[in-house]
C-alpha positions as a LaTeX table, in Angstrom:
\begin{tabular}{lrrr}
\hline
Residue & $x$ (\AA) & $y$ (\AA) & $z$ (\AA) \\
\hline
Met1 & 9.30 & 14.84 & 8.72 \\
Arg2 & 6.77 & 13.99 & 11.42 \\
Arg3 & 7.29 & 10.59 & 12.99 \\
Val4 & 4.50 & 8.31 & 14.18 \\
Lys5 & 4.30 & 5.06 & 16.14 \\
Leu6 & 3.33 & 2.14 & 13.91 \\
Gly7 & 0.48 & 0.61 & 15.87 \\
Gln8 & 1.65 & $-1.87$ & 18.51 \\
Thr9 & 4.94 & $-2.74$ & 16.79 \\
Gly10 & 7.08 & $-0.44$ & 18.93 \\
Ile11 & 8.52 & 0.97 & 15.70 \\
Glu12 & 8.45 & 4.69 & 14.92 \\
Val13 & 8.31 & 5.64 & 11.24 \\
Ser14 & 7.92 & 8.63 & 8.97 \\
Ala15 & 4.33 & 9.82 & 8.52 \\
Ile16 & 4.66 & 9.14 & 4.78 \\
Cys17 & 5.68 & 5.80 & 3.27 \\
Leu18 & 7.71 & 5.51 & 0.06 \\
Gly19 & 6.21 & 3.21 & $-2.56$ \\
Thr20 & 8.57 & 1.48 & $-4.97$ \\
Met21 & 6.41 & $-0.50$ & $-7.38$ \\
Thr22 & 7.70 & 1.26 & $-10.52$ \\
Trp23 & 11.37 & 0.50 & $-9.85$ \\
Gly24 & 12.62 & $-1.97$ & $-12.43$ \\
Asn25 & 9.92 & $-1.20$ & $-14.97$ \\
Arg26 & 9.05 & 2.46 & $-15.47$ \\
Asn27 & 12.09 & 3.45 & $-13.38$ \\
Ser28 & 15.62 & 2.18 & $-13.89$ \\
Glu29 & 17.86 & 0.95 & $-11.10$ \\
Ala30 & 19.68 & 4.29 & $-11.08$ \\
Glu31 & 16.40 & 6.19 & $-10.83$ \\
Gly32 & 15.21 & 3.91 & $-8.01$ \\
His33 & 18.45 & 4.58 & $-6.14$ \\
Gly34 & 17.98 & 8.30 & $-6.73$ \\
Gln35 & 14.48 & 8.16 & $-5.24$ \\
Ala36 & 15.79 & 6.17 & $-2.29$ \\
Asp37 & 18.52 & 8.72 & $-1.62$ \\
Phe38 & 16.14 & 11.67 & $-1.92$ \\
Ala39 & 13.42 & 10.13 & 0.23 \\
Leu40 & 15.80 & 9.27 & 3.05 \\
Asp41 & 17.33 & 12.76 & 2.88 \\
Gln42 & 13.80 & 14.12 & 3.39 \\
Gly43 & 13.23 & 11.91 & 6.42 \\
Val44 & 11.08 & 9.28 & 4.69 \\
Asp45 & 12.46 & 6.09 & 6.23 \\
Phe46 & 9.36 & 3.88 & 5.87 \\
Trp47 & 9.45 & 2.04 & 2.52 \\
Asp48 & 7.03 & $-0.43$ & 0.95 \\
Thr49 & 7.65 & $-3.02$ & $-1.75$ \\
Ala50 & 6.52 & $-6.55$ & $-2.71$ \\
Glu51 & 7.99 & $-9.69$ & $-4.18$ \\
Met52 & 5.86 & $-9.35$ & $-7.34$ \\
Tyr53 & 6.94 & $-5.76$ & $-8.10$ \\
Pro54 & 7.32 & $-3.95$ & $-10.46$ \\
Val55 & 3.74 & $-3.67$ & $-11.70$ \\
Ala56 & 1.85 & $-2.06$ & $-14.58$ \\
Pro57 & 2.17 & $-4.68$ & $-15.83$ \\
Val58 & 3.31 & $-7.60$ & $-13.68$ \\
Arg59 & 5.51 & $-9.85$ & $-15.83$ \\
Ala60 & 7.18 & $-13.12$ & $-14.92$ \\
Glu61 & 10.50 & $-11.82$ & $-16.22$ \\
Thr62 & 10.47 & $-8.79$ & $-13.92$ \\
Val63 & 9.00 & $-10.31$ & $-10.74$ \\
Gly64 & 11.36 & $-9.51$ & $-7.86$ \\
Arg65 & 13.24 & $-6.79$ & $-9.69$ \\
Thr66 & 12.09 & $-4.00$ & $-7.36$ \\
Glu67 & 13.39 & $-5.88$ & $-4.32$ \\
Glu68 & 16.68 & $-6.43$ & $-6.16$ \\
Ile69 & 17.03 & $-2.69$ & $-6.76$ \\
Ile70 & 16.44 & $-1.98$ & $-3.08$ \\
Gly71 & 18.98 & $-4.68$ & $-2.31$ \\
Thr72 & 21.67 & $-3.09$ & $-4.48$ \\
Trp73 & 20.94 & 0.24 & $-2.79$ \\
Phe74 & 21.46 & $-1.36$ & 0.63 \\
Ala75 & 24.66 & $-3.03$ & $-0.58$ \\
Arg76 & 25.97 & 0.21 & $-2.04$ \\
Gly77 & 25.46 & 2.44 & 0.97 \\
Gly78 & 25.20 & 0.17 & 4.01 \\
Met79 & 22.03 & 1.98 & 5.07 \\
Arg80 & 19.79 & $-0.96$ & 5.93 \\
Asp81 & 19.49 & 0.14 & 9.57 \\
Lys82 & 18.18 & 3.56 & 8.46 \\
Val83 & 15.07 & 2.12 & 6.78 \\
Val84 & 11.90 & 0.46 & 8.09 \\
Leu85 & 11.20 & $-1.93$ & 5.26 \\
Ala86 & 7.86 & $-3.52$ & 4.38 \\
Thr87 & 7.39 & $-6.12$ & 1.67 \\
Lys88 & 4.69 & $-8.62$ & 0.72 \\
Val89 & 4.12 & $-12.23$ & $-0.27$ \\
Thr90 & 1.97 & $-12.64$ & $-3.39$ \\
Gly91 & $-1.55$ & $-14.01$ & $-3.01$ \\
Ala92 & $-3.44$ & $-16.66$ & $-4.96$ \\
Gly93 & $-4.15$ & $-16.12$ & $-8.64$ \\
Glu94 & $-1.15$ & $-14.07$ & $-9.79$ \\
His95 & 0.22 & $-16.48$ & $-12.39$ \\
Ala96 & 3.47 & $-14.58$ & $-12.85$ \\
Val97 & 4.44 & $-15.69$ & $-9.33$ \\
Arg98 & 4.54 & $-19.43$ & $-8.55$ \\
Gly99 & 1.92 & $-20.07$ & $-11.21$ \\
Gly100 & $-0.77$ & $-18.42$ & $-9.12$ \\
Ala101 & $-0.53$ & $-20.89$ & $-6.25$ \\
Ala102 & $-2.58$ & $-20.17$ & $-3.13$ \\
Leu103 & $-0.60$ & $-19.01$ & $-0.12$ \\
Thr104 & 0.47 & $-21.64$ & 2.44 \\
Gly105 & 2.85 & $-21.63$ & 5.37 \\
Ala106 & 5.48 & $-23.38$ & 3.24 \\
Ile107 & 5.13 & $-20.78$ & 0.49 \\
Leu108 & 5.33 & $-18.01$ & 3.08 \\
Arg109 & 8.68 & $-19.31$ & 4.31 \\
Ala110 & 10.05 & $-19.74$ & 0.79 \\
Ala111 & 8.87 & $-16.26$ & $-0.18$ \\
Val112 & 10.55 & $-14.69$ & 2.86 \\
Glu113 & 13.82 & $-16.43$ & 1.98 \\
Gly114 & 13.56 & $-15.19$ & $-1.60$ \\
Ser115 & 12.88 & $-11.61$ & $-0.53$ \\
Leu116 & 15.78 & $-11.66$ & 1.92 \\
Arg117 & 18.14 & $-12.74$ & $-0.88$ \\
Arg118 & 16.91 & $-10.10$ & $-3.31$ \\
Leu119 & 16.89 & $-7.36$ & $-0.68$ \\
Arg120 & 20.37 & $-8.34$ & 0.54 \\
Thr121 & 19.29 & $-8.16$ & 4.15 \\
Asp122 & 18.84 & $-10.64$ & 6.96 \\
Tyr123 & 15.52 & $-9.25$ & 8.24 \\
Ile124 & 12.28 & $-7.65$ & 7.06 \\
Asp125 & 10.55 & $-5.20$ & 9.39 \\
Leu126 & 6.97 & $-5.68$ & 8.20 \\
Tyr127 & 5.96 & $-8.71$ & 6.14 \\
Gln128 & 2.51 & $-8.39$ & 4.57 \\
Leu129 & 0.12 & $-10.88$ & 2.96 \\
His130 & $-0.58$ & $-9.12$ & $-0.34$ \\
Trp131 & $-4.20$ & $-10.36$ & $-0.49$ \\
Pro132 & $-6.25$ & $-13.17$ & 1.04 \\
Asn133 & $-6.63$ & $-16.65$ & $-0.42$ \\
Arg134 & $-10.39$ & $-16.35$ & $-0.10$ \\
Pro135 & $-12.56$ & $-14.06$ & $-2.30$ \\
Ala136 & $-12.02$ & $-10.36$ & $-1.56$ \\
Tyr137 & $-13.82$ & $-7.17$ & $-2.56$ \\
His138 & $-10.75$ & $-5.07$ & $-3.40$ \\
Phe139 & $-9.48$ & $-4.09$ & $-6.87$ \\
Arg140 & $-13.03$ & $-3.20$ & $-8.02$ \\
Asp141 & $-14.28$ & $-6.70$ & $-7.19$ \\
Asn142 & $-16.79$ & $-5.06$ & $-4.84$ \\
Trp143 & $-19.21$ & $-4.92$ & $-7.76$ \\
Ser144 & $-19.39$ & $-8.70$ & $-7.98$ \\
Phe145 & $-18.16$ & $-9.80$ & $-4.55$ \\
Asp146 & $-19.36$ & $-13.27$ & $-3.53$ \\
Pro147 & $-17.95$ & $-14.57$ & $-0.21$ \\
Arg148 & $-19.27$ & $-18.12$ & $-0.67$ \\
Gly149 & $-16.02$ & $-19.44$ & $-2.14$ \\
Glu150 & $-14.60$ & $-20.76$ & 1.14 \\
Thr151 & $-15.72$ & $-22.39$ & 4.39 \\
Lys152 & $-14.92$ & $-20.98$ & 7.81 \\
Val153 & $-13.13$ & $-24.17$ & 8.81 \\
Asn154 & $-10.78$ & $-24.00$ & 5.82 \\
Val155 & $-10.15$ & $-20.28$ & 6.29 \\
Glu156 & $-9.23$ & $-20.75$ & 9.95 \\
Ala157 & $-6.94$ & $-23.70$ & 9.15 \\
His158 & $-5.14$ & $-21.59$ & 6.54 \\
Met159 & $-4.78$ & $-18.67$ & 8.93 \\
Leu160 & $-3.33$ & $-20.86$ & 11.68 \\
Asp161 & $-0.84$ & $-22.34$ & 9.21 \\
Ile162 & 0.32 & $-18.83$ & 8.24 \\
Leu163 & 0.47 & $-17.60$ & 11.84 \\
Lys164 & 2.47 & $-20.60$ & 13.02 \\
Val165 & 5.06 & $-20.18$ & 10.25 \\
Ser166 & 5.23 & $-16.44$ & 10.85 \\
Ala167 & 5.94 & $-17.16$ & 14.54 \\
Glu168 & 8.87 & $-19.35$ & 13.47 \\
Leu169 & 10.17 & $-16.66$ & 11.13 \\
Ile170 & 9.95 & $-14.04$ & 13.88 \\
Arg171 & 11.82 & $-16.30$ & 16.30 \\
Glu172 & 14.50 & $-16.81$ & 13.67 \\
Gly173 & 14.84 & $-13.03$ & 13.24 \\
Lys174 & 13.89 & $-13.10$ & 9.57 \\
Ile175 & 10.81 & $-10.92$ & 9.98 \\
Arg176 & 9.93 & $-8.57$ & 12.82 \\
His177 & 6.17 & $-8.30$ & 12.30 \\
Ile178 & 3.46 & $-9.87$ & 10.15 \\
Ala179 & 0.75 & $-7.74$ & 8.53 \\
Leu180 & $-2.20$ & $-7.67$ & 6.13 \\
Ser181 & $-3.08$ & $-6.13$ & 2.79 \\
Asn182 & $-6.33$ & $-5.97$ & 0.80 \\
Glu183 & $-8.12$ & $-7.54$ & 3.75 \\
Ser184 & $-11.65$ & $-7.23$ & 5.12 \\
Val185 & $-12.79$ & $-6.34$ & 8.64 \\
Trp186 & $-14.01$ & $-9.90$ & 9.22 \\
Gly187 & $-10.68$ & $-11.28$ & 8.05 \\
Ala188 & $-8.65$ & $-8.94$ & 10.22 \\
Ala189 & $-10.80$ & $-9.72$ & 13.26 \\
Lys190 & $-10.37$ & $-13.45$ & 12.69 \\
Trp191 & $-6.58$ & $-13.10$ & 12.33 \\
Leu192 & $-6.41$ & $-11.23$ & 15.65 \\
Ala193 & $-8.73$ & $-13.65$ & 17.44 \\
Leu194 & $-6.75$ & $-16.71$ & 16.34 \\
Ala195 & $-3.46$ & $-15.07$ & 17.28 \\
Glu196 & $-4.73$ & $-14.23$ & 20.76 \\
Thr197 & $-6.25$ & $-17.66$ & 21.33 \\
His198 & $-3.15$ & $-19.57$ & 20.23 \\
Gly199 & $-0.43$ & $-17.21$ & 21.42 \\
Leu200 & 0.70 & $-16.41$ & 17.87 \\
Pro201 & 1.90 & $-13.15$ & 16.24 \\
Arg202 & $-0.57$ & $-10.31$ & 15.96 \\
Met203 & $-1.23$ & $-8.76$ & 12.56 \\
Ala204 & 0.29 & $-5.30$ & 12.91 \\
Thr205 & $-1.11$ & $-3.19$ & 10.06 \\
Val206 & $-3.32$ & $-3.38$ & 6.98 \\
Gln207 & $-2.53$ & $-2.00$ & 3.54 \\
Asn208 & $-5.70$ & $-1.22$ & 1.60 \\
Glu209 & $-6.51$ & 1.25 & $-1.15$ \\
Tyr210 & $-7.61$ & 4.60 & 0.23 \\
Ser211 & $-8.00$ & 8.06 & $-1.28$ \\
Leu212 & $-10.53$ & 10.81 & $-1.83$ \\
Met213 & $-11.90$ & 8.59 & $-4.60$ \\
Cys214 & $-11.86$ & 5.26 & $-2.75$ \\
Arg215 & $-13.19$ & 5.44 & 0.79 \\
Gln216 & $-14.15$ & 1.86 & 1.65 \\
Phe217 & $-12.13$ & 2.23 & 4.87 \\
Asp218 & $-14.32$ & 4.99 & 6.31 \\
Thr219 & $-16.90$ & 2.95 & 8.23 \\
Asp220 & $-16.42$ & $-0.53$ & 9.73 \\
Trp221 & $-12.71$ & $-0.54$ & 8.94 \\
Ala222 & $-12.22$ & 2.86 & 10.58 \\
Glu223 & $-13.80$ & 1.62 & 13.81 \\
Phe224 & $-11.75$ & $-1.57$ & 13.75 \\
Ser225 & $-8.53$ & 0.30 & 13.02 \\
Val226 & $-8.99$ & 2.62 & 15.99 \\
Leu227 & $-10.21$ & 0.10 & 18.56 \\
Glu228 & $-7.71$ & $-2.61$ & 17.59 \\
Asp229 & $-4.83$ & $-0.18$ & 16.97 \\
Met230 & $-4.24$ & $-1.48$ & 13.44 \\
Pro231 & $-2.96$ & 1.40 & 11.27 \\
Leu232 & $-3.82$ & 1.75 & 7.60 \\
Leu233 & $-1.05$ & 1.89 & 5.01 \\
Ala234 & $-3.02$ & 3.67 & 2.28 \\
Phe235 & $-2.01$ & 2.71 & $-1.22$ \\
Ser236 & $-2.94$ & 4.84 & $-4.24$ \\
Pro237 & $-3.67$ & 8.02 & $-2.23$ \\
Leu238 & $-3.68$ & 9.84 & $-5.60$ \\
Ala239 & $-6.01$ & 7.23 & $-7.13$ \\
Thr240 & $-3.25$ & 6.10 & $-9.53$ \\
Gly241 & $-2.63$ & 9.71 & $-10.53$ \\
Leu242 & $-6.24$ & 10.74 & $-11.19$ \\
Leu243 & $-6.19$ & 13.22 & $-8.30$ \\
Ser244 & $-3.03$ & 14.90 & $-9.63$ \\
Gly245 & $-5.10$ & 16.18 & $-12.55$ \\
Lys246 & $-2.82$ & 14.73 & $-15.22$ \\
Tyr247 & $-5.65$ & 12.66 & $-16.71$ \\
Ala248 & $-8.32$ & 15.39 & $-16.40$ \\
Gly249 & $-10.48$ & 15.49 & $-19.50$ \\
Asp250 & $-9.84$ & 11.77 & $-20.06$ \\
Val251 & $-6.42$ & 12.34 & $-21.65$ \\
Ile252 & $-3.60$ & 9.79 & $-21.78$ \\
Pro253 & $-0.26$ & 11.62 & $-21.47$ \\
Glu254 & 2.73 & 10.03 & $-23.16$ \\
Gly255 & 4.70 & 7.86 & $-20.74$ \\
Ser256 & 1.90 & 7.75 & $-18.16$ \\
Arg257 & 0.44 & 4.63 & $-16.60$ \\
Arg258 & $-2.64$ & 4.93 & $-18.81$ \\
Val259 & $-0.50$ & 4.18 & $-21.87$ \\
Phe260 & $-0.08$ & 0.65 & $-20.50$ \\
Asn261 & $-3.35$ & 0.46 & $-18.54$ \\
Pro262 & $-6.00$ & 2.72 & $-20.15$ \\
Thr263 & $-8.71$ & 2.07 & $-17.54$ \\
Leu264 & $-6.28$ & 2.25 & $-14.59$ \\
Ser265 & $-7.45$ & $-1.22$ & $-13.56$ \\
Gly266 & $-11.12$ & $-0.30$ & $-13.71$ \\
Arg267 & $-10.85$ & 3.12 & $-12.08$ \\
Val268 & $-11.75$ & 5.07 & $-15.23$ \\
Thr269 & $-15.55$ & 5.11 & $-15.35$ \\
Pro270 & $-18.14$ & 7.68 & $-16.52$ \\
Arg271 & $-18.31$ & 8.97 & $-12.93$ \\
Val272 & $-14.60$ & 9.52 & $-12.42$ \\
Phe273 & $-13.77$ & 12.71 & $-14.25$ \\
Pro274 & $-16.65$ & 14.79 & $-12.80$ \\
Ala275 & $-15.36$ & 13.79 & $-9.34$ \\
Val276 & $-11.77$ & 14.61 & $-10.32$ \\
Ala277 & $-12.87$ & 18.02 & $-11.61$ \\
Ala278 & $-14.64$ & 18.76 & $-8.33$ \\
Tyr279 & $-11.54$ & 17.96 & $-6.26$ \\
Leu280 & $-9.27$ & 19.88 & $-8.63$ \\
Gly281 & $-11.63$ & 22.83 & $-8.23$ \\
Ile282 & $-11.17$ & 22.83 & $-4.47$ \\
Ala283 & $-7.40$ & 22.87 & $-4.86$ \\
Ala284 & $-7.54$ & 25.68 & $-7.41$ \\
Arg285 & $-9.82$ & 27.86 & $-5.30$ \\
His286 & $-7.52$ & 27.56 & $-2.30$ \\
Gly287 & $-4.20$ & 27.80 & $-4.12$ \\
Leu288 & $-3.19$ & 24.22 & $-3.32$ \\
Asp289 & $-1.31$ & 21.64 & $-5.30$ \\
Pro290 & $-3.96$ & 18.94 & $-5.92$ \\
Ser291 & $-1.59$ & 16.07 & $-5.21$ \\
Gln292 & $-0.49$ & 17.61 & $-1.93$ \\
Met293 & $-4.10$ & 18.29 & $-0.95$ \\
Ala294 & $-5.09$ & 14.68 & $-1.62$ \\
Ile295 & $-2.15$ & 13.19 & 0.29 \\
Ala296 & $-2.45$ & 15.63 & 3.20 \\
Trp297 & $-6.15$ & 14.77 & 3.50 \\
Thr298 & $-5.34$ & 11.09 & 4.16 \\
Met299 & $-3.34$ & 12.16 & 7.21 \\
Thr300 & $-6.34$ & 14.00 & 8.72 \\
Arg301 & $-8.44$ & 10.89 & 9.14 \\
Pro302 & $-9.79$ & 9.72 & 12.53 \\
Phe303 & $-7.57$ & 6.61 & 12.37 \\
Ala304 & $-3.82$ & 6.15 & 11.91 \\
Cys305 & $-3.18$ & 6.46 & 8.19 \\
Phe306 & 0.18 & 6.34 & 6.41 \\
Pro307 & $-0.11$ & 7.32 & 2.73 \\
Ile308 & 2.14 & 5.34 & 0.40 \\
Ile309 & 3.46 & 7.71 & $-2.23$ \\
Gly310 & 4.96 & 6.62 & $-5.53$ \\
Ala311 & 6.57 & 8.66 & $-8.28$ \\
Thr312 & 8.31 & 8.19 & $-11.60$ \\
Asn313 & 10.58 & 11.24 & $-11.21$ \\
Leu314 & 12.15 & 13.28 & $-8.43$ \\
Asp315 & 9.97 & 16.35 & $-9.04$ \\
Gln316 & 6.84 & 14.30 & $-8.40$ \\
Leu317 & 8.44 & 12.72 & $-5.36$ \\
Ala318 & 9.43 & 16.10 & $-3.90$ \\
Thr319 & 5.90 & 17.43 & $-4.39$ \\
Asp320 & 4.34 & 14.41 & $-2.72$ \\
Ile321 & 6.72 & 14.37 & 0.24 \\
Ala322 & 6.09 & 18.06 & 0.88 \\
Ser323 & 2.44 & 17.27 & 1.58 \\
His324 & 3.39 & 16.16 & 5.09 \\
Ser325 & 3.73 & 19.80 & 6.16 \\
Leu326 & 0.46 & 20.97 & 4.59 \\
Thr327 & $-2.41$ & 21.84 & 6.95 \\
Leu328 & $-5.82$ & 21.85 & 5.30 \\
Ser329 & $-8.16$ & 24.61 & 6.42 \\
Ser330 & $-11.65$ & 23.94 & 7.73 \\
Asp331 & $-13.04$ & 25.45 & 4.51 \\
Val332 & $-11.07$ & 22.97 & 2.41 \\
Met333 & $-12.14$ & 20.06 & 4.61 \\
Asn334 & $-15.80$ & 21.12 & 4.41 \\
Glu335 & $-15.64$ & 21.39 & 0.64 \\
Ile336 & $-14.02$ & 17.95 & 0.41 \\
Ser337 & $-16.90$ & 16.54 & 2.47 \\
Asp338 & $-19.42$ & 18.16 & 0.12 \\
Val339 & $-17.73$ & 16.71 & $-2.96$ \\
His340 & $-17.65$ & 13.28 & $-1.38$ \\
Arg341 & $-21.39$ & 13.41 & $-0.77$ \\
Asn342 & $-21.96$ & 14.37 & $-4.41$ \\
His343 & $-19.48$ & 11.83 & $-5.80$ \\
Pro344 & $-19.46$ & 9.04 & $-3.19$ \\
Gln345 & $-18.09$ & 6.10 & $-5.20$ \\
Pro346 & $-16.64$ & 7.15 & $-8.55$ \\
Tyr347 & $-15.30$ & 3.65 & $-9.29$ \\
\hline
\end{tabular}
């Protein structure tokens, strides 16, 4: 497994990140442990989770269960030092966690303490803000995005509160680095500016959705990522399974995510399946596994990009991990560019 420096953190991680959001819901504890064992055996030592996981759906009675499963895996094998672990604090509006309360410095500290207990560890390598307090354009909210919900003064005061508490947590050894998720370029720039001005921790990475089907990161964010050395942790590189082909023809396979979430959180639109068919066609013409092609493509980008892969069984996980060794030909890359021009924003 190729290893890559994680921005300015000084940490080196696997080029692929293991996602865990199904552990404790669609995957049992034993299956989660099996994925953990397999991933580490394959050299995937960069893992991502969140306090609100598992998802699809998020339920108050299962919040924190994924972290608990990781914690029992650590306790069983004593392998904490072999893993670079990222988790997240839930943002405003998710009522299954703290009644949907907006994030504050006090909540950040309490959330870190809770994650440490569930994970059975005394430190977290990368602690991410799952989404901003202010309005954001992610999760298909780009179609109705309205940034007038907050004032600059309030946003900056909130950011300073978070940065000051994160500095305390870093000094205490409870987290190593603070990071972003579902953030905008303006937000990331403001976080960095405030940190530099006040001598506070620098946001290390950003975790946003990114795939052949969702390319909001390709313009302003790409420039920012390169010039500010802020890598992307790309979630849903298979567009919640659409790019694997398993939903082609608008089918809903038994046991799939679409059984519980038929629209895949707004991703299933009239434009989606023509785009899926075009990408599947490229893979078929070149004898490629479509999932591997989609994941490998994310690692060709002109910015540091770590795809977060998730699976519900070991066969899927093995297929996805193997994408790290796939080199896409210039013909494949050119055809991908053509399809993107013809299907620029399927959802």
